C-alpha positions as CSV (number, residue, x, y, z in Angstrom):
1,X,13.2,24.9,-6.2
2,X,15.8,26.7,-4.7
3,X,15.1,26.5,-1.3
4,X,14.4,23.0,-2.0
5,X,18.1,22.3,-3.4
6,X,19.5,24.4,-0.5
7,X,17.3,22.6,1.7
8,X,18.4,19.0,0.7
9,X,21.9,19.9,1.0
10,X,21.6,22.0,4.6
11,X,19.3,18.6,6.0
12,X,22.4,16.3,5.1
13,X,24.9,18.7,6.4
14,X,23.3,19.0,9.7
15,X,23.0,15.4,10.0
16,X,26.4,15.4,10.5
17,X,26.1,17.1,14.0
18,X,23.6,14.4,15.2
19,X,26.4,11.9,14.9
20,X,24.3,9.2,12.7
21,X,27.1,9.2,10.1
22,X,29.4,7.9,12.1
23,X,27.3,5.1,13.7
24,X,26.8,4.0,9.9
25,X,30.5,3.2,9.5
26,X,30.5,1.5,12.6
27,X,33.1,-1.8,12.3
28,X,30.2,-3.9,12.9
29,X,28.7,-3.3,9.6
30,X,31.8,-3.4,8.0
31,X,31.1,-5.1,4.4
32,X,27.7,-4.5,4.3
33,X,25.3,-2.1,2.5
34,X,25.2,0.3,5.8
35,X,29.0,0.7,5.6
36,X,28.7,1.3,2.0
37,X,26.1,4.1,2.6
38,X,27.8,5.4,5.6
39,X,31.4,5.9,3.8
40,X,29.4,8.2,1.0
41,X,28.7,10.6,4.3
42,X,32.3,10.9,4.7
43,X,35.2,12.9,2.7
44,X,37.2,10.6,0.5
45,X,40.6,10.1,1.4
46,X,42.6,11.4,-1.4
47,X,41.6,10.7,-5.1
48,X,38.1,9.8,-5.6
49,X,34.2,11.2,-5.0
50,X,31.9,10.8,-2.4
51,X,28.6,12.4,-1.9
52,X,29.8,14.3,1.2
53,X,32.5,15.9,-1.1
54,X,29.7,17.8,-2.7
55,X,28.4,19.4,0.3
56,X,30.4,22.8,0.1
57,X,30.5,22.8,-3.8
58,X,26.4,22.3,-3.8
59,X,26.2,25.2,-1.2
60,X,28.5,27.8,-2.9
61,X,26.6,27.2,-6.3
62,X,23.4,27.7,-4.5
63,X,24.4,30.8,-3.0
64,X,25.8,32.0,-6.6
65,X,22.0,31.2,-8.0
66,X,20.5,32.9,-5.0
67,X,22.8,36.1,-5.5
68,X,21.6,36.3,-9.5
69,X,18.1,35.4,-8.7
70,X,18.0,38.1,-6.1
71,X,19.5,40.7,-8.9
72,X,16.7,39.7,-10.9
73,X,14.1,40.3,-9.1
74,X,15.7,43.9,-7.9
75,X,15.8,44.8,-11.2
76,X,11.9,43.7,-11.7
77,X,10.9,45.3,-9.0
78,X,12.7,49.0,-10.0
79,X,14.3,49.0,-7.0
80,X,17.3,51.2,-8.1
81,X,20.8,50.1,-8.3
82,X,21.0,47.7,-5.4
83,X,23.4,47.0,-2.8
84,X,26.7,48.7,-3.7
85,X,30.2,47.6,-2.5
86,X,29.6,48.8,1.1
87,X,27.3,46.5,1.4
88,X,29.1,43.4,-0.1
89,X,32.3,44.3,1.7
90,X,30.2,44.3,5.0
91,X,28.5,41.1,4.5
92,X,31.9,39.5,3.1
93,X,33.7,40.7,6.2
94,X,30.8,39.3,8.2
95,X,30.9,36.0,6.9
96,X,34.7,35.8,7.6
97,X,34.2,36.9,11.1
98,X,31.4,34.2,11.9
99,X,33.8,31.6,9.9
100,X,36.7,32.5,12.6
101,X,33.9,33.0,15.6
102,X,32.7,29.7,14.8
103,X,36.0,27.8,14.9
104,X,36.6,30.3,18.4
105,X,33.7,28.7,20.2
106,X,34.2,25.4,18.9
107,X,38.2,24.9,18.6
108,X,39.7,22.3,17.1
109,X,42.4,20.4,19.2
110,X,45.6,20.9,17.4
111,X,44.6,22.6,14.5
112,X,46.6,25.2,13.1
113,X,45.5,29.1,13.6
114,X,43.9,29.6,10.3
115,X,41.6,26.3,10.6
116,X,38.6,28.1,9.8
117,X,39.8,29.2,6.5
118,X,38.9,25.8,5.1
119,X,35.2,25.7,6.1
120,X,32.3,26.9,4.0
121,X,32.0,30.4,5.4
122,X,35.1,31.9,4.0
123,X,34.9,30.5,0.6
124,X,31.6,32.2,0.8
125,X,32.9,35.6,1.6
126,X,35.2,35.6,-1.0
127,X,33.5,33.8,-3.8
128,X,30.4,36.1,-3.2
129,X,32.9,39.5,-3.9
130,X,34.1,38.0,-7.0
131,X,30.8,37.0,-7.9
132,X,29.4,40.9,-7.0
133,X,32.3,42.2,-8.7
134,X,31.5,40.5,-12.2
135,X,27.7,40.6,-11.9
136,X,27.5,43.0,-14.8
137,X,29.6,41.0,-17.2
138,X,28.2,38.8,-20.2
139,X,27.9,35.1,-19.2
140,X,30.5,34.1,-21.6
141,X,33.4,36.5,-19.6
142,X,32.1,35.1,-16.5
143,X,32.5,31.4,-18.0
144,X,35.8,32.2,-19.3
145,X,36.8,34.0,-15.7
146,X,35.8,30.5,-14.0
147,X,37.9,28.7,-16.4
148,X,40.9,30.9,-15.6
149,X,40.3,30.0,-12.1
150,X,40.5,26.4,-12.6
151,X,43.6,26.9,-14.9
152,X,45.5,28.9,-12.6
153,X,45.2,26.5,-10.1
154,X,46.3,23.7,-12.2
155,X,49.1,25.3,-13.2
156,X,50.4,26.5,-10.0
157,X,50.1,22.8,-8.8
158,X,52.0,21.4,-11.6
159,X,54.6,24.0,-11.9
160,X,55.6,23.8,-8.1
161,X,59.0,22.1,-7.8
162,X,58.4,20.1,-4.8
163,X,56.7,17.2,-6.0
164,X,56.0,14.3,-4.1
165,X,56.0,10.6,-5.3
166,X,52.6,10.9,-6.7
167,X,53.6,13.9,-8.6
168,X,52.3,17.2,-8.2
169,X,49.2,16.4,-6.3
170,X,50.4,14.4,-3.5
171,X,49.3,15.0,-0.4
172,X,51.2,17.1,1.9
173,X,53.7,17.4,-0.9
174,X,51.8,19.9,-3.4
175,X,51.6,23.6,-4.2
176,X,48.7,24.3,-1.6
177,X,50.8,22.3,1.2
178,X,53.6,24.8,0.8
179,X,51.2,28.0,0.8
180,X,49.9,26.4,3.9
181,X,53.3,25.9,5.5
182,X,54.3,29.6,4.7
183,X,50.8,31.3,5.7
184,X,49.8,29.1,8.5
185,X,53.0,27.4,10.0
186,X,51.5,24.0,9.2
187,X,49.0,21.7,7.4
188,X,45.8,20.4,8.2
189,X,45.1,17.0,9.6
190,X,43.2,15.9,6.3
191,X,45.5,17.7,4.0
192,X,43.0,20.7,3.2
193,X,44.4,23.5,1.4
194,X,43.6,27.2,2.3
195,X,44.0,28.0,-1.8
196,X,41.0,26.1,-2.1
197,X,39.2,29.3,-1.9
198,X,40.4,30.2,-5.4
199,X,39.5,27.4,-7.4
200,X,35.9,26.9,-5.0
201,X,34.6,30.6,-6.3
202,X,34.0,28.6,-9.7
203,X,31.1,27.1,-8.4
204,X,29.6,30.6,-7.2
205,X,30.3,31.9,-10.8
206,X,28.3,29.0,-12.2
207,X,25.8,29.5,-9.9
208,X,25.0,32.7,-11.2
209,X,25.1,31.8,-14.7
210,X,22.3,29.1,-13.8
211,X,20.7,31.7,-11.8
212,X,20.7,34.1,-15.0
213,X,19.0,31.6,-17.1
214,X,16.2,30.6,-14.4
215,X,15.2,34.3,-14.4
216,X,15.0,35.4,-18.2
217,X,11.9,35.2,-20.2
218,X,11.0,31.9,-21.3
219,X,9.4,28.3,-21.5
220,X,10.3,26.3,-18.3
221,X,11.3,23.2,-20.5
222,X,13.9,25.1,-22.4
223,X,15.4,26.4,-19.3
224,X,15.4,22.5,-18.1
225,X,17.3,21.7,-21.0
226,X,19.6,24.4,-20.8
227,X,20.2,23.3,-17.5
228,X,20.7,19.7,-18.4
229,X,22.8,20.2,-21.2
230,X,25.1,22.4,-19.5
231,X,25.2,19.9,-16.4
232,X,26.2,17.0,-18.7
233,X,29.0,18.9,-20.7
234,X,31.0,20.1,-17.3
235,X,30.7,16.5,-16.1
236,X,32.1,14.9,-19.2
237,X,34.8,17.3,-19.4
238,X,35.8,16.7,-15.9
239,X,35.7,12.8,-16.3
240,X,38.0,13.3,-19.5
241,X,40.5,15.4,-17.5
242,X,40.7,12.9,-14.9
243,X,42.9,11.1,-17.0
244,X,45.4,13.5,-16.4
245,X,44.4,15.2,-13.0
246,X,42.9,13.4,-10.2
247,X,39.5,13.9,-8.8
248,X,40.6,15.3,-5.0
249,X,38.2,17.3,-3.2
250,X,41.0,17.9,-0.5
251,X,42.9,20.5,-2.7
252,X,39.7,21.1,-5.1
253,X,41.9,19.9,-8.4
254,X,40.0,21.1,-11.4
255,X,38.7,17.8,-12.6
256,X,37.2,17.7,-9.4
257,X,35.5,20.9,-9.8
258,X,34.3,20.4,-13.0
259,X,32.5,17.0,-12.1
260,X,31.1,18.8,-9.0
261,X,29.9,21.8,-10.9
262,X,28.0,19.7,-13.5
263,X,26.3,17.6,-10.8
264,X,25.4,20.7,-9.0
265,X,23.9,22.2,-12.2
266,X,21.8,18.6,-12.6
267,X,20.8,18.6,-9.2
268,X,19.4,22.1,-9.7
269,X,17.7,20.9,-12.8
270,X,16.0,18.1,-10.7
271,X,15.0,20.6,-8.2
272,X,13.2,23.0,-10.7
273,X,11.6,20.1,-12.3
274,X,10.5,18.4,-9.1
275,X,9.0,21.8,-8.0
276,X,7.3,22.8,-11.0
277,X,5.9,19.6,-11.5
278,X,1.9,19.6,-11.3
279,X,0.3,18.7,-7.5
280,X,0.9,19.2,-4.1
281,X,4.9,20.0,-3.9
282,X,5.2,17.4,-0.8
283,X,9.1,16.7,-1.0
284,X,10.1,20.3,-1.8
285,X,7.6,21.8,1.2
286,X,9.6,19.4,3.6
287,X,13.3,20.5,2.5
288,X,12.1,24.1,2.0
289,X,12.0,25.2,5.7
290,X,15.7,24.1,6.1
291,X,16.6,26.0,3.0
292,X,15.3,29.1,3.9
293,X,17.4,29.4,7.3
294,X,20.6,27.8,6.2
295,X,22.7,30.0,7.8
296,X,21.0,29.8,11.5
297,X,20.7,26.0,11.4
298,X,24.4,25.5,10.4
299,X,25.6,28.1,13.1
300,X,23.1,26.6,16.0
301,X,24.2,22.6,14.9
302,X,27.8,23.3,14.9
303,X,28.0,25.5,17.9
304,X,26.4,23.0,20.3
305,X,23.0,23.1,19.9
306,X,22.8,19.7,18.2
307,X,25.0,18.2,21.2
308,X,22.7,20.1,23.9
309,X,19.4,18.8,22.2
310,X,21.3,15.1,22.4
311,X,21.6,15.7,26.1
312,X,17.8,16.2,26.6
313,X,17.0,13.4,24.1
314,X,19.6,10.6,25.3
315,X,17.8,9.6,28.4
316,X,14.7,9.1,26.7
317,X,15.0,7.8,23.2
318,X,18.2,6.5,23.6
319,X,16.7,4.1,26.6
320,X,13.9,3.3,24.3
321,X,16.4,2.4,21.6
322,X,18.7,0.5,23.9
323,X,16.4,-2.1,24.2
324,X,17.5,-3.2,21.0
325,X,20.8,-2.9,21.7
326,X,23.6,0.1,22.4
327,X,23.5,0.8,18.7
328,X,19.9,1.3,18.1
329,X,19.4,3.3,21.1
330,X,22.3,5.5,19.7
331,X,20.8,5.9,16.2
332,X,17.0,6.3,17.4
333,X,18.7,9.3,19.7
334,X,20.6,10.8,16.4
335,X,17.6,10.5,14.7
336,X,15.5,12.2,17.3
337,X,17.8,15.1,17.2
338,X,17.8,15.3,13.4
339,X,13.8,15.8,13.4
340,X,14.0,18.4,16.2
341,X,16.8,20.2,14.3
342,X,14.4,20.4,11.5
343,X,11.4,21.1,13.3
344,X,13.1,24.5,14.9
345,X,13.7,25.6,11.2
346,X,9.8,24.9,10.4
347,X,8.7,26.9,13.3
348,X,11.0,29.6,12.2
349,X,9.3,29.2,8.2
350,X,5.7,29.3,9.4
351,X,6.6,32.3,11.5
352,X,8.8,33.9,8.5
353,X,11.7,34.4,10.2
354,X,14.7,34.3,8.2
355,X,18.0,34.9,9.5
356,X,20.4,35.8,6.5
357,X,23.6,38.1,6.1
């Protein structure tokens, strides 16, 4: 179930590297269902929520689940105390270094010097350390800690004196933007902020809580009901909070965090139910190879691997598709690259080669 969920998220994430999502918002499709679907694979400009805004929260949530499941497995197999602080710090440092290297290899033109801090790997490095530090705490304490992180973030924005025309959550005129100006000397093009790392840690904490629920003894049906209840509770709380705090992914407002967290729990429940159904699990098997090697395929796609495949595929797939028009040729090329990225994961999966940190 975990590989299925993670595989679905990663499969969609690597789809961005193929260029297909940009083709879906081509001006020729303005006002059509194709454009409506395509917009879901691009971040919302500010106050609102699209499918693409859930990518990072879902991946962090899944990582928290994986940490809890891994710890539970080690405990069940009596492997001693497990990894200590040395390994946890080394893993966090390596993730941070890989995140920096990714943007050194493929630099963003005109971006500030700390642009890599907006990405998923630094969030994973910081959140993983927090989850490791509180791994032995009771569930109630973990829940309180996660809500405390959101409360601190909410208070920081609301108490910041430099309010813009839209209040404390104005684009580029909020607390997070002020921190970026002080630390990085500028702002990101999309009004992302570095302090998102703080509230984003809540996603990993919630994932670890969900993981604890999955590994305890008990009936699968009871676990599924627990996940569904928790997911809808978080979702409802976030929607109610949105009346006073806007839903903004770019600064990870508390309303957004609760809604995204609730949807993450419900998505895990769906993956758990799908994988546990009797009969051949065809859908989970398709996505599992991508979910088993998330770091590898993410780095491969983002560091030029997808573009390299495109250069090989374009003369053939693009040429065939071009018979129906230029757009069709580009779409067929993107779909072929996407299939090759999945095939690479499938080969590694069959050979039991897993690249992890």
